[in-house]
Backbone as numpy.savetxt, mean C-alpha at the origin, in Angstrom:
# Nx Ny Nz CAx CAy CAz Cx Cy Cz
-7.85 -13.34 3.04 -8.62 -12.06 3.11 -7.81 -10.80 3.07
-6.70 -10.82 3.79 -5.82 -9.54 3.92 -5.22 -9.36 2.59
-4.68 -10.55 1.88 -3.92 -10.37 0.50 -4.77 -9.56 -0.30
-6.11 -10.16 -0.41 -7.12 -9.55 -1.33 -7.17 -7.86 -1.09
-7.29 -7.73 0.25 -7.55 -6.34 0.48 -6.34 -5.40 0.31
-5.22 -5.76 0.40 -3.84 -5.21 0.16 -3.62 -5.17 -1.36
-3.96 -6.18 -1.97 -3.98 -6.07 -3.43 -4.98 -5.12 -4.00
-6.16 -5.03 -3.62 -7.07 -3.95 -4.16 -6.52 -2.64 -3.82
-5.91 -2.41 -2.64 -5.32 -1.17 -2.17 -4.16 -0.85 -2.91
-3.31 -1.61 -3.37 -2.19 -1.48 -4.22 -2.65 -1.05 -5.62
-3.79 -1.65 -6.24 -4.36 -1.40 -7.27 -4.79 0.01 -7.46
-5.55 0.28 -6.53 -6.34 1.69 -6.15 -5.17 2.77 -6.25
-4.12 2.47 -5.40 -3.18 3.55 -5.25 -2.27 3.85 -6.43
-1.91 2.65 -7.11 -1.19 2.86 -8.41 -1.84 3.65 -9.41
-3.28 3.38 -9.46 -4.03 3.99 -10.63 -4.25 5.53 -10.16
-4.45 5.85 -8.81 -4.63 7.20 -8.49 -3.50 8.02 -8.66
-2.30 7.34 -8.33 -0.91 8.13 -8.58 -0.75 8.36 -10.14
-1.01 7.52 -10.90 -0.86 7.47 -12.27 -1.69 8.64 -12.73
-3.02 8.71 -12.50 -3.97 9.82 -12.92 -3.26 11.14 -12.47
-2.81 11.34 -11.22 -2.27 12.49 -10.77 -1.08 12.77 -11.61
-0.10 11.91 -11.96 0.96 12.29 -12.59 0.58 12.64 -14.09
-0.28 12.03 -14.77 -0.88 12.48 -16.02 -1.48 13.91 -16.11
-2.05 14.27 -14.88 -2.64 15.60 -14.87 -1.48 16.61 -14.70
-0.34 16.03 -13.84 0.78 17.07 -13.61 1.60 17.21 -14.86
1.76 16.31 -15.75 2.36 16.41 -17.16 1.48 16.20 -18.25
0.60 17.13 -18.49 -0.36 16.90 -19.53 0.15 16.61 -20.98
1.21 17.30 -21.33 1.77 17.13 -22.64 3.00 16.22 -22.83
3.21 15.32 -21.81 4.24 14.36 -21.86 3.72 13.09 -22.27
4.43 12.26 -22.93 4.01 10.95 -23.39 3.97 9.96 -22.14
3.03 8.99 -22.20 2.85 8.03 -21.30 4.22 7.18 -20.98
4.87 6.94 -21.89 6.19 6.02 -21.80 7.23 6.97 -21.02
7.24 8.09 -21.49 8.23 8.87 -20.63 7.83 9.20 -19.32
6.71 9.39 -18.89 6.26 9.61 -17.64 6.48 8.33 -16.72
6.27 7.16 -17.29 6.53 5.96 -16.66 7.95 5.57 -16.44
8.78 5.97 -17.34 10.26 5.77 -17.26 10.78 6.81 -16.29
10.11 8.08 -15.96 10.62 9.02 -15.28 10.44 8.59 -13.76
9.09 8.07 -13.46 8.66 7.90 -12.10 8.94 6.49 -11.65
8.84 5.44 -12.59 8.93 3.96 -12.15 10.32 3.43 -12.63
10.99 3.88 -13.54 12.09 3.53 -14.05 11.94 1.99 -14.50
12.70 1.01 -13.99 12.59 -0.40 -14.60 11.76 -1.16 -13.65
11.29 -0.51 -12.71 10.44 -1.28 -11.66 8.83 -1.11 -11.94
8.00 -1.72 -11.37 6.55 -1.38 -11.49 5.84 -0.55 -10.49
6.70 -0.03 -9.53 6.19 0.68 -8.62 6.84 2.09 -8.47
6.01 2.98 -7.94 6.46 4.57 -8.00 7.64 4.66 -7.11
8.74 5.33 -7.73 9.99 5.64 -6.92 10.58 6.94 -7.39
11.40 7.64 -6.66 12.20 8.84 -7.04 13.50 8.43 -6.65
14.36 9.27 -6.85 15.80 9.23 -6.55 16.06 8.46 -5.09
15.32 9.16 -4.10 15.65 8.94 -2.83 14.44 8.35 -2.08
13.38 8.21 -2.65 12.16 7.69 -2.08 11.36 6.68 -2.83
10.54 5.74 -2.19 9.72 4.83 -2.82 8.26 4.92 -2.18
7.37 4.86 -2.83 6.06 4.86 -2.24 5.78 3.57 -1.72
5.13 3.48 -0.50 4.85 2.16 0.08 3.99 1.29 -0.59
4.30 -0.06 -0.70 3.62 -0.84 -1.68 2.76 -1.74 -0.61
1.53 -1.76 -0.54 0.70 -2.38 0.41 0.90 -3.85 0.55
1.30 -4.48 -0.63 1.49 -5.92 -0.80 2.64 -6.30 0.11
3.65 -5.46 0.25 4.90 -5.94 1.08 4.72 -5.95 2.64
3.33 -5.49 2.98 2.97 -5.47 4.49 2.66 -6.78 4.90
3.43 -7.23 5.92 3.23 -8.48 6.50 1.98 -8.58 7.50
1.31 -9.63 7.57 0.29 -9.87 8.51 0.70 -11.01 9.56
0.20 -10.82 10.73 0.52 -11.94 11.68 -0.90 -12.40 12.19
-1.00 -13.77 12.27 -2.27 -14.33 12.73 -2.16 -14.77 14.16
-3.03 -14.46 15.04 -2.96 -14.92 16.38 -4.11 -15.82 16.73
-3.65 -16.75 17.71 -4.73 -17.78 17.94 -5.87 -17.03 18.89
-7.00 -17.38 18.70 -8.02 -16.85 19.56 -7.91 -17.33 20.90
-7.73 -16.34 21.88 -7.75 -16.69 23.35 -8.94 -16.40 24.14
-9.98 -15.90 23.57 -11.21 -15.65 24.26 -11.07 -14.87 25.60
-11.57 -15.48 26.51 -11.62 -14.98 27.87 -10.33 -15.09 28.55
-9.28 -15.47 28.06 -7.90 -15.32 28.72 -7.00 -14.11 28.41
-7.69 -13.17 27.60 -7.14 -11.86 27.50 -7.64 -10.89 28.56
-6.86 -10.40 29.40 -7.12 -9.65 30.55 -7.67 -8.25 29.95
-8.80 -7.70 30.72 -9.40 -6.36 30.21 -9.25 -5.43 31.63
-9.15 -4.08 31.21 -9.09 -3.29 32.39 -10.29 -3.22 33.17
-11.48 -3.82 32.57 -12.76 -3.65 33.42 -12.99 -4.96 34.31
-12.04 -5.80 34.36 -12.22 -6.96 35.19 -12.19 -6.66 36.48
-13.05 -7.15 37.35 -12.92 -6.83 38.78 -12.20 -7.97 39.39
-11.33 -7.52 40.36 -10.69 -8.85 41.15 -11.59 -9.55 42.07
-11.58 -10.83 42.13 -12.28 -11.49 42.99 -13.17 -12.53 42.53
């Protein structure tokens, strides 16, 4: 489930940035824009920064512990 969510987020983010770059450079060709901002990679990057790729975020699954998790509302006794 999380992979599908992050994959959708990656797709949405890539296309949103692509539309913004096209508006920023209206008279520049698509290949030139792509080479300038992506280079040989498929993700947005500049000389010293790279846009976070949601696919690379790791997820950790925890075993359900139910009532074993203490809460601040528990009353002693």
